[in-house]
C-alpha positions in Angstrom: 0.0 0.0 0.0 2.9 2.4 0.7 4.1 1.9 -2.9 0.7 2.9 -4.2 0.5 6.0 -2.1 4.1 6.9 -3.0 3.2 6.6 -6.7 0.1 8.7 -6.3 2.0 11.5 -4.6 4.8 11.5 -7.2 2.2 11.3 -10.0 0.4 14.4 -8.6 3.6 16.4 -8.3 4.9 15.3 -11.7 1.7 16.2 -13.4 1.7 19.7 -11.8 5.4 20.2 -12.9 4.5 19.2 -16.4 1.5 21.5 -16.5 3.3 24.5 -15.2 6.4 23.9 -17.4 4.2 23.7 -20.5 1.9 26.6 -19.6 4.7 29.0 -18.6 7.5 28.0 -20.9 5.7 26.3 -23.9 8.1 24.1 -25.9 11.2 25.5 -24.2 11.3 23.0 -21.3 10.3 19.8 -23.1 13.1 17.9 -21.4 11.1 18.2 -18.1 8.0 16.3 -19.2 10.2 14.0 -21.3 12.3 13.0 -18.3 9.3 12.7 -16.0 7.7 10.3 -18.5 10.8 8.3 -18.8 11.2 8.2 -15.0 7.6 7.0 -14.7 8.2 4.0 -17.0 11.5 3.2 -15.3 9.8 2.8 -11.9 6.4 1.6 -13.1 5.4 -1.9 -12.1 2.8 -2.0 -14.8 4.5 -0.5 -17.9 2.4 -2.4 -20.5 -0.8 -1.2 -18.9 0.4 2.3 -18.6 1.5 2.4 -22.2 -1.8 1.1 -23.5 -3.8 3.6 -21.4 -1.4 6.4 -22.3 -1.6 5.8 -26.1 -5.4 5.3 -26.1 -6.3 8.4 -24.2 -3.6 10.6 -25.6 -4.7 10.0 -29.1 -8.3 11.0 -28.2 -7.1 14.1 -26.3 -4.8 15.3 -29.0 -7.5 14.8 -31.6 -10.0 16.8 -29.5 -7.4 19.6 -29.1 -6.6 19.5 -32.8 -10.2 19.7 -33.7 -10.6 22.7 -31.3 -7.6 24.3 -33.0 -8.8 23.7 -36.5 -12.3 25.0 -35.7 -10.7 28.2 -34.4 -11.6 27.8 -30.7 -7.9 27.5 -29.8 -5.1 29.5 -31.2 -1.5 28.5 -30.5 1.5 30.6 -31.6 3.6 27.5 -31.9 2.7 23.8 -32.3 2.3 22.9 -28.6 4.5 19.8 -28.3 4.3 20.3 -24.5 0.6 19.7 -24.7 1.1 16.3 -26.3 3.4 15.4 -23.4 0.9 16.8 -20.9 -1.7 14.5 -22.5 0.6 11.5 -22.1 1.0 12.2 -18.4 -2.6 13.0 -17.9 -3.5 9.6 -19.4 -1.0 7.9 -17.1 -2.6 9.7 -14.1 -5.9 8.0 -14.8 -4.6 4.8 -13.0 -2.7 6.8 -10.3 -3.7 10.1 -8.9 -6.9 10.4 -10.8 -8.0 6.9 -10.0 -9.9 8.2 -6.9 -12.5 9.5 -9.3 -12.9 6.3 -11.4 -15.1 4.5 -9.0 -17.4 7.4 -8.3 -20.8 7.8 -9.9 -20.7 9.0 -13.5 -22.4 12.2 -12.6 -19.5 13.1 -10.3 -17.0 12.2 -13.1 -19.1 14.5 -15.5 -18.9 17.4 -13.0 -15.2 16.9 -12.2 -14.4 16.8 -15.9 -16.6 19.7 -16.9 -15.4 22.0 -14.1 -11.7 21.1 -13.7 -11.0 20.2 -17.4 -12.3 23.6 -18.6 -10.7 25.5 -15.8 -7.4 24.0 -16.6 -7.6 25.4 -20.2 -8.9 28.7 -18.9 -5.9 29.0 -16.6 -3.6 28.1 -19.4 -5.2 30.9 -21.5 -4.8 33.4 -18.7 -1.1 32.5 -18.6 -0.8 33.0 -22.3 -0.3 29.3 -23.3 -3.3 29.4 -25.7 -5.6 32.1 -27.0 -9.4 31.8 -27.1 -10.4 33.9 -30.2 -14.1 33.5 -29.4 -13.6 34.7 -25.8 -13.1 33.1 -22.5 -16.8 32.5 -21.5 -17.8 30.9 -24.8 -14.7 28.7 -25.1 -14.8 27.7 -21.4 -18.5 26.7 -21.8 -17.6 24.5 -24.9 -14.7 23.0 -23.0 -16.9 22.2 -20.0 -19.3 20.3 -22.2 -16.4 18.5 -23.9 -14.7 17.6 -20.7 -17.9 16.5 -19.1 -18.0 13.8 -21.8 -14.3 13.1 -21.9 -13.6 12.4 -18.3 -16.0 9.5 -17.9 -14.9 8.2 -21.3 -11.2 8.3 -20.1 -12.1 6.5 -16.9 -14.0 3.9 -18.9 -11.1 3.3 -21.3 -8.6 3.1 -18.4 -10.8 0.6 -16.5 -11.5 -1.5 -19.7 -7.7 -1.7 -20.5 -6.9 -2.4 -16.8 -9.5 -5.2 -16.7 -8.2 -6.8 -20.0 -4.6 -6.5 -18.7 -5.6 -8.2 -15.4 -7.5 -11.0 -17.1 -4.4 -11.6 -19.4 -2.1 -11.8 -16.3 -4.4 -14.3 -14.6 -4.6 -16.4 -17.7 -0.8 -16.5 -17.9 -0.6 -17.8 -14.3 -2.9 -20.7 -15.1 
């Protein structure tokens, strides 16, 4: 149990470091999330599971952000590679620090996603990491709707992949 708590604390801190480095420095500090991702996989006891969840959820997240950029809701001065790395670590966090929300009722996941997902982007915009050409209120409202849908979806994906992974491990023991 101590190992699990240790991983959750490190995961929370690492995610915050990656968020702040990306929002404040953009692509200038890419080595920070890069090293934290590498470190995660060095110490992880479930690398295969983490990679599967990371790839699945990161692809969805990047496609959503790309869609929002192509439709003009987001405007980045540079291609935000830092945001890709943030998505990777967010996806990993689904089975660590964010796992406390995965067993909660879906309405709570909807509310957590809608509120905190949209506020994260709004904070990023206030720090200059992204521009909202259609204004903060409109874009944040759209993001709240999107994140209200994404958060339960991400938890479902992580749980599904975790279940398949555990079944496979049990089958290998037999």
